[in-house]
KEPALUM-231025 format. One record per residue (C-alpha): residue number from 0; x, y, z. Coordinates in steps of 0.5 Angstrom, whole numbers, plus 500, padded with zeros to 3 digits. Example, Ala and Ser with C-alpha at 12.3 -4.5 7.8 and 13.67 -1.06 7.14 Angstrom:
2
(0 (525 491 516))
(1 (527 498 514))
end
This chain:
332
(0 (601 291 410))
(1 (598 292 404))
(2 (603 294 399))
(3 (608 290 403))
(4 (604 284 401))
(5 (602 286 394))
(6 (609 286 393))
(7 (611 279 395))
(8 (605 276 393))
(9 (607 278 385))
(10 (613 280 385))
(11 (618 275 391))
(12 (623 277 395))
(13 (626 284 398))
(14 (632 286 398))
(15 (634 288 405))
(16 (637 296 407))
(17 (638 299 412))
(18 (633 304 414))
(19 (624 304 413))
(20 (622 301 406))
(21 (616 305 403))
(22 (612 299 401))
(23 (608 303 396))
(24 (614 306 392))
(25 (617 300 392))
(26 (612 296 388))
(27 (611 302 383))
(28 (618 302 382))
(29 (618 295 381))
(30 (612 295 376))
(31 (615 301 373))
(32 (622 297 371))
(33 (617 291 369))
(34 (613 295 364))
(35 (620 296 361))
(36 (622 289 360))
(37 (616 288 357))
(38 (615 294 353))
(39 (623 294 352))
(40 (624 302 352))
(41 (625 307 356))
(42 (631 304 357))
(43 (639 307 357))
(44 (644 303 352))
(45 (652 303 353))
(46 (658 300 349))
(47 (664 299 353))
(48 (670 298 348))
(49 (677 295 349))
(50 (678 289 347))
(51 (682 288 341))
(52 (678 282 337))
(53 (672 278 339))
(54 (668 278 346))
(55 (666 270 347))
(56 (664 270 354))
(57 (662 274 360))
(58 (659 274 367))
(59 (657 281 372))
(60 (655 281 378))
(61 (654 288 381))
(62 (661 290 382))
(63 (664 287 376))
(64 (664 285 369))
(65 (668 280 366))
(66 (670 278 359))
(67 (674 274 355))
(68 (677 274 348))
(69 (680 272 341))
(70 (685 278 343))
(71 (688 272 349))
(72 (687 276 354))
(73 (680 277 360))
(74 (678 284 362))
(75 (675 286 368))
(76 (670 293 368))
(77 (668 297 374))
(78 (660 298 372))
(79 (659 304 374))
(80 (665 308 370))
(81 (665 303 364))
(82 (673 303 365))
(83 (677 297 364))
(84 (680 296 371))
(85 (685 289 370))
(86 (687 286 364))
(87 (689 278 365))
(88 (694 274 360))
(89 (695 267 361))
(90 (692 264 355))
(91 (696 263 348))
(92 (690 263 344))
(93 (682 266 344))
(94 (679 265 351))
(95 (673 262 349))
(96 (670 261 355))
(97 (669 263 363))
(98 (666 262 370))
(99 (668 265 377))
(100 (665 265 384))
(101 (668 269 390))
(102 (675 266 390))
(103 (676 263 384))
(104 (677 264 376))
(105 (676 259 371))
(106 (677 260 364))
(107 (678 255 358))
(108 (682 257 352))
(109 (682 255 344))
(110 (690 252 347))
(111 (687 247 350))
(112 (687 249 356))
(113 (683 251 363))
(114 (687 257 367))
(115 (684 257 375))
(116 (685 264 377))
(117 (686 266 384))
(118 (680 272 384))
(119 (685 276 390))
(120 (692 276 387))
(121 (689 275 379))
(122 (695 269 379))
(123 (695 263 376))
(124 (693 257 381))
(125 (693 252 376))
(126 (693 250 368))
(127 (689 244 367))
(128 (691 239 360))
(129 (688 234 358))
(130 (683 236 352))
(131 (686 235 345))
(132 (682 241 343))
(133 (678 248 344))
(134 (676 248 350))
(135 (668 250 349))
(136 (665 252 356))
(137 (667 251 364))
(138 (662 251 370))
(139 (664 249 377))
(140 (662 248 384))
(141 (665 247 391))
(142 (667 241 388))
(143 (669 240 381))
(144 (671 243 376))
(145 (667 241 369))
(146 (670 243 361))
(147 (667 241 355))
(148 (671 242 348))
(149 (671 240 341))
(150 (674 233 342))
(151 (667 231 344))
(152 (669 231 352))
(153 (667 233 358))
(154 (673 233 364))
(155 (671 233 371))
(156 (676 235 375))
(157 (678 236 382))
(158 (677 243 385))
(159 (682 244 390))
(160 (687 238 387))
(161 (686 240 380))
(162 (686 233 378))
(163 (683 230 373))
(164 (677 225 376))
(165 (673 222 370))
(166 (672 223 363))
(167 (664 223 360))
(168 (665 221 352))
(169 (658 219 351))
(170 (657 226 345))
(171 (659 225 337))
(172 (661 231 336))
(173 (664 238 339))
(174 (661 239 346))
(175 (660 246 345))
(176 (655 248 353))
(177 (655 245 359))
(178 (651 247 366))
(179 (652 245 373))
(180 (646 244 377))
(181 (649 240 385))
(182 (651 233 381))
(183 (647 233 375))
(184 (649 236 369))
(185 (647 238 362))
(186 (651 238 357))
(187 (651 241 348))
(188 (653 238 343))
(189 (654 239 335))
(190 (651 233 335))
(191 (644 235 336))
(192 (643 231 342))
(193 (642 235 350))
(194 (646 230 355))
(195 (644 229 362))
(196 (648 226 367))
(197 (649 224 374))
(198 (657 226 375))
(199 (658 223 382))
(200 (657 216 378))
(201 (658 218 371))
(202 (652 216 368))
(203 (648 219 363))
(204 (641 220 366))
(205 (637 222 359))
(206 (638 224 352))
(207 (634 230 349))
(208 (632 229 343))
(209 (628 235 339))
(210 (633 240 336))
(211 (635 239 328))
(212 (641 242 328))
(213 (648 241 333))
(214 (646 245 339))
(215 (649 252 341))
(216 (648 254 348))
(217 (645 250 353))
(218 (642 253 361))
(219 (640 249 366))
(220 (637 251 374))
(221 (635 244 375))
(222 (629 243 373))
(223 (628 246 367))
(224 (633 246 361))
(225 (633 251 356))
(226 (637 250 350))
(227 (639 254 344))
(228 (641 251 337))
(229 (644 252 329))
(230 (637 251 327))
(231 (635 258 330))
(232 (630 255 335))
(233 (631 255 343))
(234 (626 249 346))
(235 (624 248 353))
(236 (625 241 357))
(237 (623 238 363))
(238 (630 236 366))
(239 (626 230 370))
(240 (621 227 364))
(241 (625 229 357))
(242 (618 232 356))
(243 (620 239 350))
(244 (615 243 354))
(245 (615 249 348))
(246 (619 251 342))
(247 (620 259 341))
(248 (622 261 334))
(249 (624 267 331))
(250 (631 268 330))
(251 (634 268 323))
(252 (640 265 326))
(253 (645 261 330))
(254 (642 262 337))
(255 (649 262 339))
(256 (648 265 348))
(257 (642 264 352))
(258 (639 265 361))
(259 (633 265 363))
(260 (630 266 370))
(261 (623 264 372))
(262 (619 268 368))
(263 (623 269 361))
(264 (629 267 356))
(265 (634 273 353))
(266 (637 269 347))
(267 (643 272 343))
(268 (644 270 336))
(269 (648 270 330))
(270 (643 274 326))
(271 (644 280 330))
(272 (639 280 335))
(273 (638 280 342))
(274 (631 277 344))
(275 (626 277 350))
(276 (622 271 351))
(277 (616 268 356))
(278 (619 262 358))
(279 (611 260 360))
(280 (608 262 353))
(281 (614 262 348))
(282 (612 269 346))
(283 (617 273 343))
(284 (616 279 349))
(285 (621 284 345))
(286 (626 283 339))
(287 (633 288 339))
(288 (634 288 332))
(289 (641 293 331))
(290 (644 291 338))
(291 (651 290 335))
(292 (653 290 328))
(293 (656 283 328))
(294 (654 276 331))
(295 (652 275 338))
(296 (657 271 342))
(297 (654 271 349))
(298 (649 274 354))
(299 (646 275 361))
(300 (642 279 365))
(301 (639 281 371))
(302 (633 284 374))
(303 (635 291 371))
(304 (640 290 365))
(305 (641 285 359))
(306 (649 285 356))
(307 (651 282 351))
(308 (659 281 347))
(309 (659 280 340))
(310 (665 279 334))
(311 (664 287 333))
(312 (669 287 340))
(313 (664 291 344))
(314 (659 290 350))
(315 (653 293 350))
(316 (648 294 356))
(317 (642 294 356))
(318 (639 298 362))
(319 (632 297 364))
(320 (632 301 370))
(321 (635 307 369))
(322 (633 313 372))
(323 (629 307 377))
(324 (631 308 384))
(325 (633 301 385))
(326 (634 300 393))
(327 (631 294 395))
(328 (629 292 388))
(329 (636 289 387))
(330 (642 285 392))
(331 (646 291 393))
end
């Protein structure tokens, strides 16, 4: 039981499967995987091509990768074969943002609308109209769909009735990114402000000011806020106090996208690089400098891989677990 306890102490949850677990092997495989994240090598690089224009947004899980593009389509990809399994059309302009869960996919577009898709039938269930400019980001939970726009507003919609509940108007520039955790929403704008909102009341709870130029991306886990800006910097904030905990410097272009967990931040930039940062110290652990041949628009990671999309029309998969048995290491 020593290896099991060591694993739980150092690495957290074990994902159960059928059969007996060799905890020493599990610990060693996890250590190998973490070493690859630290060194950035060896990894397997795979490129998926299929969109006919810039790819603005992505989300993935173990069974699918979903992307939205300037070619006005949403595509589903099989991560085992890298083949396109489905293409959805419905927007009349670029697909700028998307989010899905088990039952629905919501997409936002330059055509000023949001489309709600059923993930069983892949049919459009509703079209949400109200924004007067492009929809730049979307997020949702079991009650609300929240969207933000170049029109400087945030709109909160009833997820089940598809009706508008309220409009949050506090930013003075395009609202480029949002993230929802329970009833609290963070928003990032070209006006250089980050705002924390209570979406039940519509009140702005706090402003976060520290970036020199407009914000491009934001992530929030309920405690920490991580933001990326046109000042080429990433900042980590305490959501409850408003304090800026640390600043990550190294990118030489706008930080367009980021994703984080308890240990690291992964960011994608207009400098065409993807960087991995230590979220506790702000140190840049690894720079992948020539992943894409143009601006990086979106980036997401899980325990074993980073997936990114770009203006170069490519989806890039960096697999850190290549050749490692990931049984019990990741959710299957």
